[in-house]
TORZASE-378061 format. One record per residue (C-alpha): residue in one letter; x, y, z. Coordinates in steps of 0.1 Angstrom, whole numbers, plus 5000, padded with zeros to 4 digits. Last residue first. Layout:
aXYZ;...
# end
This chain:
f256457965210;d259458195215;f263158135222;e265058355197;s266758205167;p264558195136;h261458325154;c258358115152;i256258035121;n258057715112;t258557565147;d257357615183;v253657555180;v251657445211;t248057325214;g247057295251;p243357365245;r242157195212;i241957385180;n238757575176;g235557435161;s233157545189;k232857195204;d236657155206;t238757065176;l241156795162;d239556475175;q236056615168;r236756675131;g234656975120;h237357175102;v240356975089;e243857115095;p242557295125;f243157675126;l245757875144;r245658255145;t248758465149;h247858825156;h249458895190;r247659095216;k247958855245;q251758865247;v253458685276;v257158755282;v258758485302;f261858545324;t263358225339;v265758275368;l267857995384;p268658085420;k272158185431;y272258295467;t275958305479;s276058685482;d272758685501;m269558895498;s270959205481;a272458995452;i269058835444;v267359175444;k270059315421;k269659035397;i265859085396;a266359455389;d268759375360;m266159155346;e263759455347;y266159705331;l267959545302;l265459265294;v262559515296;q264359755273;y265359485249;f261859345246;q260159685242;g259859695204;d258059355204;s255459475228;v255459405266;g252059385283;d252559085305;r255658965323;y255858615338;f258858565362;i259858205371;i262258205400;r263957875409;k265857785440;p263357965462;k264658055496;r263657835525;k262857995558;a260157745566;n258157825535;k255958125547;s258858345558;y260958285526;f257858345504;a257358685522;m261058775517;l260758695480;l257558915478;d259359205495;r262359165473;i260259165441;m258159475451;g261059695462;g263459705491;c267059745501;v267959965530;i271360125526;n273260245556;k275160565563;k278360565585;q280160825565;a282660565553;d280160425529;a276960225524;k276759975552;q274159715546;q271259575567;c269659875583;g268559865620;t267460225622;n270460365641;l272760415611;p270660675594;t268860575562;e269860565525;t267260395503;m267760125476;t264860005455;f264059695434;l260959615414;d259759975419;q260060135385;i258259885362;i259159965326;e255960055308;q255760425316;r252460555301;a251760775331;p254560805357;q254460535384;a252060405410;s252860075428;v250959755435;l251759445455;a250059115454;r250358785473;y249458465456;k248058125468;t247857835443;v251357725438;e250857375452;p254557305458;w255057545475;d252657815488;m253458195484;s253058255447;a253958605436;v252058905423;v253359225408;a251359525399;a252359855382;i249760135380;s250160415355;a249360755369;a246460985358;s247161305339;d247061115306;e243261065308;g242361095271;p242960735264;a242460525295;p245260535320;h247960255319;t247959925337;v251459775341;d251959395344;a253859145365;g253358775375;f255858595397;i256158215403;i258258095432;t259957755431;p261257535459;d263657275444;e263356935460;l259656895452;g260256855414;g263257015397;p261257145368;l257757255375;l254657045368;p253956985404;r251756685413;q248056645417;l247657005408;v245557215431;v241857305433;n239557565449;r241857735474;g240557955502;g241458305513;t238158495512;k238458595475;v239258245464;n236258095482;i233958365469;k234958305433;l234357925437;s230957995453;v229958215423;n230557925399;e228657685421;l225857935422;y225757945384;k225857575382;r222957545405;d220657805388;f218957995416;s216058085391;w216358455398;l220158455394;k220258245362;r217558465346;g219158795353;p220359035379;k224159065381;l225758935413;c228759125428;q231058955454;s232759195477;v235859205500;i235659535518;g238659765522;l236560075525;e238160315500;t240060115474;e238259775473;c234659855483;v234460205468;r236160115435;k234259785432;i230959965436;r231960235410;g233059975385;y229859765388;y227460055384;g227260085346;s224359855337;n220759895347;d219059635369;p221159745399;l223759495412;i223159245439;v226059295463;i227359015486;l229659175512;l232358945527;e234558945558;l232959245576;e235059365605;p233759725602;a230059605604;v227859915612;s230460165598;h231159955567;i227459895560;n226960275562;k229860335538;l228260095513;a224860265515;a226360615512;e228360515481;i225360355464;n222860625470;d221160665436;p221160285432;s218660275461;a219160025489;s217959685499;h218559485530;v220159175546;e220359255583;m223759265599;v226358995608;p224458755585;w223458415597;q224258105576;n227958105586;f229957965557;h232557695561;m233457625525;g233657275509;t231257265479;a228157195500;n228957485523;c229257735494;t226057585478;y224057625510;i225357985514;l224258065478;e220757905483;g220258095516;c221358425501;l219058375471;r216158295495;h216758615514;v216858815482;a213658655469;d211858745501;m213359095497;q211559145464;m213859245437;r214259585419;a218059575422;f220359755446;s220459455469;v222759455500;c224059135515;t225859055547;w228858865560;k230858785591;q231658415597;v233258325563;k235758035566;a237657925534;g237457585519;d240857425510;v240657145484;m237257255473;k234756965472;k233856745442;n230856545432;m230056785404;m232457075404;s232957075367;w235757025341;q236557165307;g239657235286;v239156955262;r238556705290;p240056795323;y241256505345;c239756525380;t240856395414;k239156335447;e235656255433;k233156165460;g234356465480;s235956435515;d239456395501;h239456755489;y240256825452;r243256735430;l243756815393;m245556595368;p247456805342;a246256825306;p248456655280;l250056895256;v248756905220;r251656945196;a251957135164;p253357105128;v252557405106;t250757455073;a251257815062;m248157985047;q248058005009;n248258324988;s252058314987;i253858644984;d256558734959;i258659044964;k260759174934;f261059534949;e259459664917;r256659404919;v255759514954;v255659884943;r253459804913;d250959594932;a249459334908;p251159034925;y249859164959;n246159114951;n244859274983;h241459114977;q242958764976;v244658825009;m241458955024;e239458655011;s241958425029;i241458615061;k237658595058;q237758215051;e239858155082;r237458365103;k234458165088;q236157835098;p236957965133;p233458075141;l233358455143;c233058665174;t233659015161;a230259185154;k228659085186;l231859175206;l231859525190;g228259585201;t228959465236;v231959705238;q229659985227;n227159895254;e229759885281;n231160235272;l234060295249;k237160485262;k238160785242;f240060805209;y237260785183;r238860775149;q237761005121;g237060835087;e233961035076;i233561415082;i230961505108;t228161715093;c227562075101;v224662315093;e222462185122;m225162245148;p225462615142;l229062705134;y230663015151;i234163105142;p236063245171;s238863505168;s240163565203;a239163225216;s240763065185;g239262895155;s236262675157;q233162695179;l229962485177;c226862655190;p224962575221;w221362445220;s218262675223;t218562785187;y218062445172;h215862575143;l218062795122;r216462955091;y218762975061;k218463265036;y222263245034;r223363605044;e220063735059;s218963425078;f222363305086;y223363645100;q220163695119;v220663365138;v224363445145;t223263765160;q224564095147;t226364385163;a227364685143;g230564835129;d230564625098;l229964305117;p230564255155;f229363915169;n226263775185;l225263465204;q222063465224;s219863235202;l222762985198;p222662905235;d225463045257;s228462845269;t229662795234;i231062465222;t234862385219;t237762355195;i235762205166;k237962155135;y236662315103;k235862215067;s234062435042;s231462325017;k230262464984;g227662354958;q224762474978;q225862655010;h224262535043;t226162205044;t229262275065;e232062025071;v233161885104;r236361785120;i236161655156;g238661795181;r236261865209;l232861705203;a232661455231;k234161675258;k231861965249;l228861735248;k229561605283;l230061965295;r226762065279;d224961765293;i226061845329;d225362215325;s221762135313;l221062185277;p218662465267;r215062365258;r213262355225;p215562085210;d214461845237;p217361595243;r217361255225;s219661035246;l222561275250;c225061125226;n222560995201;k220761325199;v224061505198;y225161285169;e221961365150;v222461735155;v226061705144;s224861555111;i226161205103;p229461055092;k229560805121;f232560865143;f235060575142;a236360335168;t240160285166;s241760425198;s239060305223;i239059955210;d242759875209;d244160025240;d241259925261;l240759585247;f241859385278;e240259655301;a236959625283;v237159245281;e237859215318;t235259475327;v232659285307;e233758955323;e233659095358;p230159245353;s228958905341;w228358875303;r224858855290;c225758945254;c222259015242;h221758645234;e224358615206;v227158725229;k226158495257;e225858205232;r229358285219;i230658255254;m228957915259;a230157785226;t233657895234;t233757695265;e233457785302;g235857565321;l234057585354;s234157965354;i236957975380;p238757705360;s238957955331;w238657925294;r238958185266;l239958055232;q237158185210;c236058495228;m239558605237;n241058535203;s238058705188;v238559005209;g242359045206;q242759245174;l239559445180;g240959745162;n237659825145;e237059475135;v240259295126;r240959015101;d244558895104;i247558885081;n251058785092;l253358805062;s256258565068;l259858585059;g261558245059;m260357905073;q262057975107;t260358305109;p261158675103;r258058895105;l256159115081;s252959265096;q249459315084;y246159375103;y242859385085;g239759585082;k236159615093;w234859945105;s233059995138;e230460275142;l229860555166;g227060805171;d225960675205;g225560315192;i227760035178;d226660075141;e228559825120;r230759875089;g232059665060;f235259595040;a234659885016;t234060105047;s237860085051;f240259995078;f244059915078;s245959785107;r249559825118;y249060155137;v245660265125;t245760345088;v242560455070;y242760295035;n244060365000;l247460535005;s248460325034;p247160015016;s249560084987;e252760145008;r252259875034;l254159595016;v257059835010;v257059955046;d257359595057;l260359545034;a262159845050;q261259715085;i262759375076;t265959555066;q266059755098;q265259455119;q268159245105;s269159115139;d272759015141;r273158645148;q274058525113;r274058165100;g270558095114;a268958065080;i266758375087;f269958575095;e271758455064;h268758545043;l268658895058;h272458935052;h271858855015;l269259135014;d271959395015;a270659715031;q271460075022;g271960395040;a271060765043;l270660905008;r269061255011;i265561375001;t264861735010;v261261865008;k260562235009;y256862275015;e254762555000;i251362615017;e248262744999;r245462845023;l245063195009;d244463064973;k244562684971;g246162404990;l249462214986;k252662334970;i255762124966;k259362254964;f262061984960;d265561964973;m268061694963;s270661474979;e272861184967;f271361194932;p270160964904;l268060744928;k269560404936;g267260104929;a264759914950;t263760244968;y262960325004;l261760655020;a262160725057;k261261035077;s257561015085;g254760855064;d256760525059;y257360585022;a257860314996;f259360404962;s258660374925;l261560454902;g261260654870;g264760794876;l263561014904;h264361354888;a262361384855;e260261064855;r259161064891;h259161444895;l255561574894;k253561264904;a256261154929;l256261494946;e252461504948;s252561164965;i255261284989;v253261584999;v250061385003;r251961125024;n253261395048;i249761545050;h248461205062;r251361175086;t249961485103;k250961845112;p253361895083;t256862025092;p257562355074;n259962245060;m260061875052;n262961625057;v263061285041;d266061045047;y266660795020;l267160415025;y268260204996;i267359834993;m269859604976;d269359284957;s271258954959;d268958714977;a265758814959;v262658824982;r260158544990;v257258595014;l255358295030;f251858375043;h251158345080;n247558295091;a248357955106;r247157615096;v247457315120;v249056975119;i249056725148;r251556565172;d250256445205;g252256585234;v255856625246;a258656685221;g259557055225;y262257215205;g265757325214;p267757585234;r266257875214;s268758165218;p268558405247;p267258765242;a269959025234;v271759285254;g274059565243;k271459775225;s272959975197;s270559845171;l272059805136;p272760095113;i271660085076;p274860045057;a276760365048;a276260495012;a279260494990;h280860834984;p279461094959;n279361374986;g276061544988;g275861904974;g272161914965;a270561924931;v267562154929;a264062044919;m261062274912;
# end
């Protein structure tokens, strides 16, 4: 049923612009340094008509549906029933929430519709109100892209983005800006989970025009391939892509630090987009609990683990032929299935008897708990063996190390194959045949953008003068420690080693000797005798063993830890050492390289130990910073780590580091601060606290004789720099900020830049340093490919573009300063 509303027939207001009063700086120019090359990028040019209008309609539903999926079902049903009669035959794009876009004006200002979903007792009637809310002139968008208009056209771009997402949103599982389907492929990652292949899609304004950024994704692993293919580190001796891929292909023998780094890097993406396998609940339980005995009740630990794993999963029943019912699991029972009973027709009947008499179904897993749906007062008991997990449900919790490894194996593709997969995805989407895309007169190229790029020269590195090679020029992102010594070797006098592995103590002693020899050979000053006896301990008593070491040697400078043979202990050891005992530790993972005392492996470890104990491995031959030696410069790095999914009660942790040595810029001091969960803006960059007058405060606050003490992480770090550099304040501040999404740019600029300005003002009214605020995004989806695959002068050994490749034209923002 459709009812005309009483909207006024006046012209629609334009789609409102952002009310933020601060904007990112404009691009000052383009870079010129480096060898000029051409690359391909996974951006596809989008053309839209210059003179057309897009109309925005507000959608309101009563009662409010519980999910976006139901929203879409309601709107799809509305379109099917009323497109010709009341919607003027127009197609539309719906964002799944409150916004609906059309290429032409609907024949009403406001209209109410009634849509019914469900059957019999479960039928729900929704009142849907569609009201004209605004319109966008595409001419202004073209002016903005051409640089003739400064106002951001984000609302218009969002409208076009919703148009391009309309069809995939209806046909695939949507996860943020990515789409997944079993039609693209699936991989088992263990413990009842699987990864689905899919693609990421986003419309962006660029210098070449509107661009559709499309990237292949594996179960939300938007950053994995980028990390696997482009990762390099001076600490790991310039580890190349080929080396990393070899690790992945050979059982993924990553070091504990590397696995943890990958897991944390991917935490938001992986854990929120894994999928449950559509298998029986019994099979899932066997995967989850490592094949428990069905004849015995579960232990309390296993039952609690299973309760946490199954809560919220949707299942369908299989015990009735030709009929199935769907339920959402709220919990599992405390008692085994064999002991469960419920009132029926004035008597009490067991669940086992009920299924036997009602459905002629004999239950076998009666020692295990029963699934429970409904409420605590009106529970619905569902035996595990008659339930199957419904396909397409995302796994929200944090993945374990084995699951991360499985995802890495499935994701690390050679660049040429990745480019091919992206192109195949564009062909599969077949945008020209999309009815909604055609109606909005959008044309999308099926060819990747060709983009000019530059390869920056690598900086010259300096090592200690006592080595055979005093300087080093990296080649394609690589260099080694051969014939070199650390520029500043640390001193380690008090150390010991504990082994939690099944390793003979003779081998442990020899390993320690080889490692100490390597540390001394590369420039450290390492005492060859431990402060307490090198020993072994059981993995079952890790915390007790570490606390015992701390009590015997409270002034320990380094603890070498040989990890247990089984994985999963690294995080616990680091937590105890770093946060409870204050012990600097170096973990070694059992494996071929460790047992064979591989020289390159030991050199790699020695570099890590040197940095952890206060040394410096390498410095730049000359500063690469503007202003040269005359302008002291401090470099900040800041990020916020949020709790893992499902752990919202924990705090978010903000961390800020800053360089302390000028001009080498190799030593950093770190500060951390807890703040409310999921809060991205860093709270404690600058603080002001009122104190009594007699505490030596720096500033008078008011006539009541109160003082203000200024503090905060940035101010503390600036004061530390001032103390360590002959009381010279930095003339330049370079602030690198990680973890900021596109939608948070204005917020970060507004609050965190303001905090930096307040810190500067609090130090000295005449202090006016230059500030550069750089937002670093790891989780972007732009992928660059060589113009010609296989050419050694254009690629590294793995086929990627060369390290130092920079793009600041064509696919970058029309006016803002990005690269």
